Legacy VTK file of the C-alpha trace (Angstrom):
# vtk DataFile Version 3.0
C-alpha trace
ASCII
DATASET POLYDATA
POINTS 56 float
-4.095 -16.282 18.431
-5.739 -17.234 21.680
-2.898 -19.278 23.157
0.790 -18.806 23.871
3.526 -21.076 25.149
5.272 -19.609 28.185
8.878 -19.818 29.361
7.933 -22.774 31.559
7.872 -24.990 28.429
10.121 -28.045 28.846
10.029 -28.893 25.113
8.418 -32.287 25.662
6.392 -32.069 22.438
3.048 -33.086 23.948
1.390 -29.925 22.652
2.651 -30.458 19.111
1.511 -34.072 19.110
-1.988 -33.027 20.164
-2.441 -30.182 17.662
-4.947 -31.225 14.981
-3.617 -28.717 12.423
0.137 -29.035 13.159
0.417 -25.376 14.191
3.054 -26.043 16.857
6.731 -26.455 16.028
9.935 -26.668 18.019
11.514 -23.242 18.343
14.967 -22.121 19.461
14.159 -22.044 23.174
10.708 -23.669 23.395
7.849 -24.806 21.208
5.983 -22.051 19.368
2.461 -21.697 17.970
2.059 -20.490 14.380
-0.719 -17.899 14.621
-1.619 -18.249 10.946
-2.245 -21.996 11.260
-3.764 -22.136 14.782
-7.541 -22.666 14.926
-7.835 -21.783 18.651
-9.189 -25.232 19.582
-7.374 -25.507 22.944
-5.997 -29.015 22.386
-2.487 -27.765 23.127
-3.478 -26.232 26.440
-5.236 -29.409 27.535
-2.306 -31.581 26.418
0.507 -29.704 28.169
1.579 -31.738 31.217
2.982 -28.714 33.085
0.492 -25.995 32.152
2.947 -23.967 30.062
0.272 -22.980 27.535
-2.075 -20.193 28.504
-4.854 -18.227 26.879
-3.468 -14.972 25.570
LINES 1 57
56 0 1 2 3 4 5 6 7 8 9 10 11 12 13 14 15 16 17 18 19 20 21 22 23 24 25 26 27 28 29 30 31 32 33 34 35 36 37 38 39 40 41 42 43 44 45 46 47 48 49 50 51 52 53 54 55
């Protein structure tokens, strides 16, 4: 997986809404990326309003 959601996540859901393969789900503390579903397209990183998604 090329991306991870950091602790700065505010759980706004913008990343999940922008994921073309629905690889992002709400986790216990923040949204999480399912590595098996992720296609490394970068849509989540571009869609995060606070920059909480970074290349891993």
